[in-house]
C-alpha positions in Angstrom: -67.7 36.6 -19.1 -67.1 36.9 -15.3 -67.2 33.2 -15.0 -64.8 32.8 -17.9 -62.2 35.0 -16.1 -62.6 32.9 -12.9 -61.9 29.7 -14.8 -58.9 31.3 -16.6 -57.3 32.4 -13.2 -58.0 29.0 -11.7 -56.3 27.3 -14.6 -53.2 29.7 -14.4 -52.9 28.9 -10.7 -53.1 25.1 -11.3 -50.5 25.5 -14.0 -48.1 27.4 -11.8 -48.5 24.8 -9.1 -47.8 22.0 -11.6 -44.6 23.8 -12.9 -43.4 24.8 -9.5 -41.2 21.7 -8.9 -39.4 22.6 -12.2 -38.0 25.7 -10.5 -36.3 26.2 -7.2 -35.2 23.0 -5.5 -35.3 20.9 -8.7 -33.0 23.3 -10.5 -30.6 23.5 -7.6 -30.4 19.7 -7.4 -29.6 19.5 -11.2 -26.9 22.2 -10.9 -25.1 20.5 -8.0 -21.7 19.2 -8.9 -21.5 15.5 -8.5 -18.1 13.7 -8.3 -17.8 10.1 -9.2 -15.0 8.5 -7.3 -13.8 4.8 -7.5 -11.7 3.1 -4.9 -10.7 -0.3 -3.6 -13.2 -1.8 -1.0 -11.4 -2.0 2.3 -11.8 -0.5 5.8 -10.0 2.9 5.1 -12.4 3.4 2.1 -15.5 2.6 4.1 -14.2 5.0 6.9 -13.9 7.6 4.1 -17.4 7.0 2.9 -18.8 7.8 6.3 -17.2 11.2 6.1 -18.5 12.2 2.7 -21.5 14.2 4.1 -19.1 16.5 5.7 -17.4 17.2 2.4 -20.8 17.9 0.8 -21.6 20.3 3.8 -18.2 22.0 3.4 -18.3 22.5 -0.4 -21.7 21.7 -1.7 -20.2 18.9 -3.9 -21.8 15.5 -3.7 -19.6 12.4 -4.0 -20.8 9.2 -5.5 -18.3 6.5 -4.2 -18.0 3.3 -6.1 -15.8 0.6 -4.7 -15.0 -3.1 -5.2 -12.3 -5.7 -5.2 -8.8 -4.7 -6.3 -8.8 -6.4 -9.7 -12.3 -5.2 -10.5 -11.5 -1.6 -9.7 -8.2 -1.5 -11.6 -10.0 -3.0 -14.7 -12.8 -0.4 -14.6 -10.2 2.4 -14.3 -8.1 1.2 -17.0 -11.0 0.7 -19.5 -12.4 4.2 -18.7 -9.0 5.8 -19.1 -8.2 4.1 -22.3 -11.6 4.7 -23.9 -11.8 8.3 -22.7 -15.3 7.9 -21.3 -15.0 10.6 -18.6 -16.6 8.0 -16.3 -14.7 9.1 -13.2 -13.7 12.4 -11.6 -11.2 10.7 -9.2 -9.7 7.3 -9.3 -7.7 5.5 -6.5 -5.2 3.3 -8.3 -2.0 1.4 -7.4 0.9 3.8 -7.4 3.0 1.7 -9.8 0.5 2.7 -12.6 1.7 6.3 -12.4 4.3 5.9 -15.1 1.8 4.4 -17.5 -0.8 7.0 -16.6 1.4 10.0 -17.2 3.2 8.7 -20.3 -0.3 7.9 -21.9 -1.6 11.4 -20.8 -4.3 9.9 -18.7 -4.1 12.0 -15.5 -3.8 15.7 -14.6 -0.6 17.0 -12.8 -1.7 19.1 -9.7 1.3 21.4 -9.5 -0.7 24.5 -10.8 -3.7 23.6 -8.7 -1.5 23.4 -5.6 -0.2 26.9 -6.3 -3.6 28.4 -6.9 -5.3 29.6 -3.5 -8.7 30.0 -5.3 -9.8 26.4 -4.7 -7.8 25.7 -1.5 -9.4 23.7 1.3 -8.7 24.7 4.8 -6.5 22.2 6.6 -4.7 21.0 3.6 -0.9 21.4 4.0 1.3 19.8 1.5 4.3 20.2 3.8 2.5 18.0 6.3 2.6 15.0 3.9 5.1 12.3 4.6 7.4 13.0 1.8 8.8 9.6 1.1 5.3 8.3 0.8 4.0 11.2 -1.3 7.0 11.0 -3.7 6.6 7.3 -4.4 2.7 7.6 -4.8 2.4 10.6 -6.9 5.7 12.3 -8.0 6.7 11.7 -11.6 9.8 13.4 -13.1 9.4 16.3 -10.7 5.8 17.0 -10.9 2.9 15.8 -8.6 -0.1 14.0 -10.0 -2.1 13.1 -6.9 -2.2 12.3 -3.2 -1.8 9.0 -1.4 -5.0 7.2 -0.7 -4.6 4.0 1.3 -0.9 3.4 2.3 1.1 0.5 3.4 4.8 -0.4 3.6 6.9 -3.5 4.6 8.3 -3.6 8.1 9.8 -6.3 10.3 7.3 -7.8 12.6 8.6 -10.0 15.4 7.4 -11.7 18.7 8.7 -9.2 21.2 7.7 -11.4 24.1 10.2 -14.1 22.9 13.0 -11.6 22.3 12.6 -10.4 25.9 12.5 -13.8 27.6 15.6 -14.1 29.8 16.1 -17.9 29.2 15.8 -17.4 25.4 18.2 -14.5 25.5 20.8 -16.4 27.5 20.5 -19.5 25.3 20.8 -17.4 22.2 23.9 -15.7 23.4 25.5 -19.0 24.5 24.9 -20.4 20.9 25.8 -17.5 18.7 28.0 -15.3 20.9 26.1 -12.1 20.7 23.0 -10.7 22.3 19.4 -11.5 21.1 18.1 -8.3 19.8 15.8 -7.1 17.0 17.8 -7.9 13.9 19.2 -5.0 12.0 21.2 -7.1 9.5 20.4 -10.2 7.5 22.9 -12.4 9.3 21.3 -11.9 12.6 17.9 -12.4 11.0 18.9 -15.9 9.8 20.6 -16.8 13.2 17.3 -15.8 15.0 15.3 -17.8 12.5 17.2 -20.8 13.1 17.3 -20.4 16.9 13.5 -20.0 17.2 12.6 -22.9 14.9 11.4 -25.7 17.3 9.7 -29.0 17.1 6.4 -29.9 18.8 7.2 -31.0 22.4 10.2 -28.6 22.7 10.1 -25.7 25.0 9.7 -22.0 23.9 9.9 -19.3 26.5 9.2 -22.0 29.2 6.1 -23.4 27.6 6.1 -26.9 25.9 5.0 -26.5 22.3 1.9 -28.3 21.3 2.8 -27.6 17.5 5.8 -26.9 15.6 7.1 -23.4 15.7 9.2 -21.5 13.1 11.7 -18.7 13.1 10.4 -16.9 10.0 7.9 -17.0 7.2 7.9 -15.5 3.7 5.9 -15.2 0.5 6.8 -17.8 -2.1 3.8 -18.1 -4.2 3.7 -17.0 -7.8 2.3 -13.8 -6.7 3.1 -10.1 -6.3 3.7 -10.8 -2.6 6.7 -12.9 -3.5 8.1 -10.2 -5.6 7.7 -7.6 -2.8 9.5 -9.8 -0.3 12.4 -10.4 -2.7 12.7 -6.8 -3.6 12.9 -5.7 0.0 15.9 -8.0 0.5 17.5 -7.6 -2.9 17.5 -3.7 -2.5 19.2 -4.1 0.9 21.9 -6.3 -0.7 22.5 -3.6 -3.3 20.5 -5.3 -6.0 17.2 -4.8 -7.8 15.8 -4.8 -11.3 17.5 -1.6 -12.6 20.5 0.2 -11.2 20.7 4.0 -10.6 21.9 4.6 -14.2 18.7 2.8 -15.5 20.6 -0.4 -16.7 19.0 -3.9 -16.3 21.0 -5.6 -13.4 18.5 -8.4 -12.6 21.1 -11.0 -12.8 23.8 -9.1 -10.8 26.0 -10.8 -8.1 24.1 -8.9 -5.5 20.8 -10.3 -6.7 22.2 -13.8 -6.8 23.4 -13.4 -3.2 20.0 -12.1 -2.1 18.0 -14.8 -3.7 20.3 -17.5 -2.5 20.1 -16.0 1.0 16.2 -16.1 0.8 16.3 -19.8 -0.3 18.5 -20.6 2.7 15.7 -19.4 5.0 13.2 -22.1 3.8 14.3 -24.7 6.5 13.1 -22.2 9.2 9.7 -21.4 7.7 6.5 -23.4 7.8 5.9 -26.0 5.2 4.1 -24.7 2.0 6.0 -21.5 1.3 5.1 -22.0 -2.3 1.4 -21.0 -1.4 2.3 -18.2 0.8 1.2 -14.5 0.2 0.8 -11.8 2.8 -2.5 -13.3 3.8 -1.0 -16.7 4.7 1.8 -14.9 6.6 -0.7 -13.0 8.6 -2.6 -16.1 9.4 0.6 -17.9 10.6 1.2 -15.1 13.1 -2.5 -15.3 14.2 -2.0 -19.0 14.8 1.1 -18.4 16.9 3.3 -20.3 14.5 6.2 -17.9 13.7 8.6 -15.6 15.4 9.2 -12.8 12.8 8.8 -11.9 9.1 8.9 -9.0 6.7 5.2 -8.0 6.3 3.1 -5.0 5.1 2.0 -2.9 8.0 -1.6 -3.1 7.0 -1.5 -6.7 8.0 -0.6 -5.6 11.5 -4.2 -4.8 12.8 -5.2 -8.4 12.1 -2.2 -9.8 14.0 -3.1 -7.5 16.9 -6.8 -8.5 16.8 -7.1 -9.8 20.3 -10.1 -12.0 19.5 -8.6 -13.8 16.6 -4.8 -13.8 17.1 -2.6 -15.7 19.5 0.1 -13.1 18.8 -1.9 -10.0 19.7 -0.2 -7.8 22.3 3.1 -9.8 22.0 4.4 -8.1 18.9 7.1 -5.6 18.1 7.7 -3.6 14.8 10.8 -2.2 13.2 12.3 -1.3 9.8 13.7 -4.0 7.5 17.2 -5.2 8.3 20.2 -4.1 6.2 23.0 -5.7 4.3 24.5 -2.8 2.2 21.8 -0.2 1.9 19.2 0.9 4.5 15.7 0.9 3.0 12.4 1.3 4.5 10.9 -1.7 2.8 8.6 -2.0 -0.2 5.9 0.6 -0.5 2.8 -0.9 -1.7 -0.1 1.5 -1.6 -2.6 3.4 -3.8 -3.1 7.1 -4.7 -6.0 9.3 -5.8 -5.5 10.8 -9.3 -7.6 13.1 -11.4 -8.3 11.7 -14.9 -7.5 14.1 -17.7 -11.1 13.8 -19.0 -12.7 14.4 -15.6 -15.8 16.5 -15.9 -15.1 18.6 -12.7 -11.3 18.9 -12.2 -11.6 21.8 -9.8 -14.1 20.0 -7.6 -11.9 16.9 -7.9 -8.9 18.9 -6.6 -10.9 20.0 -3.6 -11.7 16.4 -2.9 -8.0 15.4 -3.0 -7.2 18.2 -0.6 -10.0 17.4 1.8 -9.1 13.7 1.9 -5.7 14.8 3.0 -6.7 17.1 5.9 -5.9 16.1 9.5 -9.5 15.4 10.6 -10.3 13.1 7.7 -7.0 11.3 8.0 -7.6 10.9 11.7 -10.9 9.4 11.2 -9.6 7.0 8.7 -7.2 5.7 11.4 -9.7 5.5 14.2 -12.7 4.3 12.2 -11.1 2.2 9.6 -7.7 1.1 10.9 -5.9 2.7 8.1 -2.6 4.6 7.9 -2.5 8.4 7.5 -0.5 10.4 4.9 0.4 13.2 7.4 3.5 13.5 9.6 1.6 15.2 12.3 -0.5 12.1 12.9 2.5 9.8 13.1 3.8 12.1 15.8 0.4 12.1 17.6 1.1 10.9 21.2 -2.2 9.1 21.4 -1.5 7.0 18.4 2.1 6.4 19.3 1.2 5.0 22.7 -1.7 2.9 21.7 -0.8 1.5 18.3 2.3 -0.8 18.5 3.2 -0.6 14.8 2.9 3.2 14.6 6.5 4.3 15.0 8.0 1.4 13.1 5.7 2.3 10.2 6.5 6.0 10.2 10.3 5.3 10.3 9.9 3.0 7.3 7.9 5.6 5.4 10.7 8.0 5.6 13.0 5.9 3.6 10.6 3.7 1.6 11.6 2.2 -1.7 9.2 1.3 -4.5 8.9 -1.0 -7.6 10.1 0.7 -10.8 7.0 2.7 -11.8 7.5 2.3 -15.5 4.8 1.5 -18.0 6.2 -1.9 -18.5 6.4 -2.9 -14.9 3.4 -5.1 -14.7 4.7 -7.3 -17.5 8.2 -7.5 -15.8 6.6 -8.2 -12.5 4.9 -11.3 -14.0 8.3 -12.6 -15.2 10.0 -12.1 -11.8 7.1 -13.8 -9.8 7.3 -16.8 -12.2 11.1 -17.5 -11.8 11.0 -16.7 -8.0 8.3 -19.5 -7.6 10.6 -21.9 -9.6 13.5 -21.2 -7.2 11.4 -21.8 -4.1 10.0 -25.0 -5.6 13.6 -26.3 -6.3 13.0 -26.3 -10.1 16.0 -24.1 -10.8 18.9 -22.4 -9.0 19.0 -18.7 -8.2 21.6 -18.0 -10.9 19.5 -19.8 -13.6 16.3 -18.0 -12.6 17.9 -14.5 -12.6 19.5 -15.3 -16.0 16.1 -16.2 -17.4 14.6 -13.1 -16.0 17.2 -11.0 -17.8 16.5 -12.6 -21.1 12.7 -12.1 -20.8 13.0 -8.5 -19.4 15.3 -7.6 -22.2 12.7 -8.6 -24.7 10.0 -6.5 -22.9 12.4 -3.5 -22.6 13.9 -3.8 -26.2 14.9 -0.3 -27.3 13.9 1.2 -24.0 17.2 0.8 -22.0 18.6 2.3 -20.0 15.4 3.7 -18.3 15.6 7.4 -17.4 13.3 7.0 -14.3 12.5 4.5 -11.6 
């Protein structure tokens, strides 16, 4: 009998040791909140990924970050939202989707969460956000639905060394009757584009050119880049797709004037405008082919890459020129949103706050070359003195404009890019192209005009 009890005790101990992993550490791991986050694969996202252990240390919340090319990410997000699969707790999506997301009840508004101190993250301060940027990315009809993720805006990039060259300045004044300065209006922009367009063998800033040089470049491909370039100029001329009353004005005299103006710039741009997007414009600066252009500021780091760009260290940056209305240029970034079916909305809100804290935003700048969402970092003396496109970007963010963020915009965008490309390829005149746009957009917007939001 004594031996029986010994065996029973031994069996009990072995059973306890076998079951031990089911308790303690194993249970804690299964109880840990895990957020599934999806974002576009680029340097700011990779810089954010490096900081995720700090978020887990701070909150106990683990983040599984998925990323990929833009089109793939957007497709996955849309499929998950439409199917209601609760696949993601946080999505980073292009800001122009906000209208569709809200109207389809896909994402949470964060107003109540911002007002509740219970889940507050130290360092998050909504008042520190660059308001123009935040409003475009996440404000819909007076409520906020997220925070900016990666941010970019169109600015004027120009070869500062050429503008400061005494011989070039003297020659420009002799020809045009006014000083060579950074253009703040479209007439000067065109004059300067004409002036700096030179042939191989001519001189530029005292050097004999080994290749043709051009005053400007712009996006002319059937692509979103062409729409962005056109919008920044059309808005400045007082045009655009819809007016302030929500009426369709795509074929307005202001738009005809703006599009005709853009076409008049073609002689001062490199051949092949019809295949240009922001990538090609960046490359043309890197190759030392152009004097200035309107470009998204997230292209500037590549232009300033001293190992790969002939224009590095020679550039200046400013806001987009003005015709009638001062604009900061086209805002073209993404925002973090919380899906309505997110499994852990409170934890998701903590993540959105943490991403928007100064330390995280600073690291995104220093580690990934991104642009922060906080006013305090644009006023940081270290960044202002070391990053040439810093102040021009901040000034543009203050007054940034955006595409209409309505659910129908993607379809409208495709119509506009098609007819812009036809103009740049000399297939139709600006008036005819804009008239065609109006007819096709009217079909898309049948029964929905005037729009009540932009």
